[in-house]
Residue frames as qw, qx, qy, qz and C-alpha x, y, z in Angstrom:
[[0.005, -0.876, -0.482, -0.019, 0.02, 0.00, -0.02],
 [0.337, -0.769, 0.096, 0.534, 2.79, 2.33, 0.93],
 [0.393, -0.103, 0.604, 0.685, 4.45, 1.74, -2.55],
 [0.197, 0.658, 0.643, 0.339, 1.18, 2.56, -4.30],
 [0.147, -0.937, -0.246, 0.199, 0.86, 5.83, -2.47],
 [0.446, -0.547, 0.348, 0.617, 4.58, 6.67, -3.13],
 [0.369, 0.209, 0.682, 0.595, 4.12, 5.91, -6.83],
 [0.065, 0.806, 0.581, 0.094, 0.98, 8.03, -6.84],
 [0.219, -0.904, -0.017, 0.367, 2.77, 11.09, -5.47],
 [0.409, -0.328, 0.525, 0.670, 5.72, 10.66, -7.86],
 [0.302, 0.490, 0.688, 0.443, 3.22, 10.60, -10.76],
 [0.029, -0.920, -0.385, 0.060, 1.56, 13.75, -9.48],
 [0.378, -0.714, 0.219, 0.547, 4.97, 15.42, -9.17],
 [0.400, 0.040, 0.672, 0.622, 5.92, 14.48, -12.76],
 [0.182, 0.704, 0.633, 0.266, 2.56, 15.71, -13.97],
 [0.161, -0.928, -0.180, 0.283, 2.86, 19.05, -12.12],
 [0.375, -0.509, 0.414, 0.655, 6.50, 19.56, -13.50],
 [0.337, 0.234, 0.695, 0.591, 5.27, 18.85, -17.06],
 [0.037, 0.850, 0.516, 0.101, 2.28, 21.13, -16.70],
 [0.315, -0.824, 0.025, 0.470, 4.54, 23.88, -15.33],
 [0.384, -0.164, 0.566, 0.711, 6.85, 23.54, -18.50],
 [0.203, 0.553, 0.697, 0.408, 3.78, 23.79, -20.65],
 [0.115, -0.920, -0.353, 0.125, 2.47, 26.91, -18.81],
 [0.385, -0.634, 0.224, 0.632, 5.89, 28.48, -18.88],
 [0.358, 0.082, 0.650, 0.665, 6.05, 27.99, -22.74],
 [0.078, 0.735, 0.629, 0.241, 2.57, 29.34, -23.25],
 [0.262, -0.873, -0.172, 0.372, 3.35, 32.37, -21.12],
 [0.370, -0.450, 0.385, 0.716, 6.48, 33.16, -23.06],
 [0.273, 0.342, 0.713, 0.548, 4.57, 32.79, -26.31],
 [0.062, -0.863, -0.500, -0.033, 1.82, 35.07, -25.20],
 [0.360, -0.741, 0.049, 0.565, 4.51, 37.53, -23.96],
 [0.375, -0.162, 0.550, 0.729, 6.14, 37.51, -27.36],
 [0.153, 0.576, 0.687, 0.416, 2.91, 37.91, -29.21],
 [0.155, -0.905, -0.336, 0.209, 2.05, 40.97, -27.04],
 [0.365, -0.584, 0.246, 0.682, 5.35, 42.48, -27.75],
 [0.332, 0.139, 0.664, 0.656, 4.95, 41.95, -31.42],
 [0.021, 0.780, 0.595, 0.193, 1.45, 43.64, -31.35],
 [0.290, -0.841, -0.111, 0.443, 2.95, 46.48, -29.45],
 [0.349, -0.386, 0.437, 0.733, 5.73, 47.04, -31.94],
 [0.240, 0.416, 0.720, 0.501, 3.29, 46.80, -34.82],
 [0.107, -0.871, -0.476, 0.051, 1.08, 49.39, -33.19],
 [0.364, -0.710, 0.125, 0.590, 4.04, 51.59, -32.55],
 [0.404, -0.057, 0.586, 0.700, 5.09, 51.29, -36.23],
 [0.145, 0.677, 0.668, 0.272, 1.73, 52.33, -37.35],
 [0.154, -0.901, -0.208, 0.349, 2.31, 55.71, -35.76],
 [0.280, -0.499, 0.426, 0.701, 5.27, 56.39, -38.00],
 [0.629, 0.612, 0.117, -0.465, 3.78, 57.41, -41.36],
 [0.332, 0.601, -0.669, -0.285, 6.73, 56.19, -43.48],
 [0.115, -0.198, 0.963, -0.143, 6.79, 52.78, -41.77],
 [0.552, 0.364, 0.580, -0.475, 3.03, 52.51, -42.03],
 [0.583, 0.632, -0.227, -0.458, 3.17, 53.34, -45.75],
 [0.201, 0.507, -0.826, -0.144, 5.82, 50.73, -46.30],
 [0.289, 0.030, 0.912, -0.291, 3.96, 48.06, -44.26],
 [0.613, 0.472, 0.372, -0.513, 0.73, 48.75, -46.16],
 [0.485, 0.628, -0.448, -0.412, 2.51, 48.64, -49.51],
 [0.043, 0.273, -0.961, -0.008, 4.07, 45.18, -48.70],
 [0.443, 0.238, 0.754, -0.424, 0.53, 44.03, -47.65],
 [0.595, 0.606, 0.049, -0.525, -0.91, 45.27, -50.87],
 [0.298, 0.563, -0.722, -0.271, 1.87, 43.70, -52.96],
 [0.159, -0.104, 0.973, -0.134, 1.23, 40.33, -51.30],
 [0.534, 0.429, 0.592, -0.426, -2.49, 40.50, -51.95],
 [0.546, 0.651, -0.279, -0.447, -1.93, 41.44, -55.70],
 [0.175, 0.442, -0.867, -0.148, 0.51, 38.51, -56.06],
 [0.343, 0.138, 0.879, -0.302, -2.02, 36.13, -54.44],
 [0.556, 0.573, 0.272, -0.538, -4.73, 37.44, -56.79],
 [0.420, 0.633, -0.521, -0.389, -2.59, 36.98, -59.79],
 [0.037, -0.191, 0.981, -0.014, -1.73, 33.40, -58.79],
 [0.474, 0.324, 0.728, -0.375, -5.48, 32.61, -58.38],
 [0.538, 0.659, -0.090, -0.517, -6.12, 34.12, -61.92],
 [0.249, 0.509, -0.792, -0.230, -3.38, 31.92, -63.39],
 [0.234, 0.001, 0.955, -0.181, -4.80, 28.83, -61.63],
 [0.550, 0.499, 0.445, -0.500, -8.29, 29.68, -62.96],
 [0.485, 0.664, -0.346, -0.452, -7.07, 30.17, -66.42],
 [0.026, 0.343, -0.935, -0.087, -5.31, 26.80, -66.24],
 [0.395, 0.225, 0.817, -0.355, -8.52, 25.25, -65.19],
 [0.530, 0.637, 0.116, -0.547, -10.34, 26.97, -68.11],
 [0.364, 0.559, -0.660, -0.346, -7.79, 25.79, -70.61],
 [0.126, -0.139, 0.978, -0.094, -7.94, 22.30, -69.18],
 [0.500, 0.431, 0.614, -0.432, -11.78, 22.20, -69.41],
 [0.546, 0.657, -0.111, -0.507, -11.74, 23.45, -73.04],
 [0.234, 0.478, -0.804, -0.267, -9.20, 20.90, -74.27],
 [0.288, 0.051, 0.942, -0.164, -11.34, 18.02, -72.99]]
């Protein structure tokens, strides 16, 4: 019986240690995400950096739209050839 209780407490200790590691990793991730949001918000206050960020975002959206157009055209060509 004593061995059973000892084993149970060891298992609880391991579980608590593992959960602490998970909590610590999640806290660090949240902290990093908060810092990133703060830096992005701060960058939006600078007109030049905001303009550059928005231009990069627009360029990415345009590239994605062009890719979708090319894929659609390929599907059209494929359907016509059948």
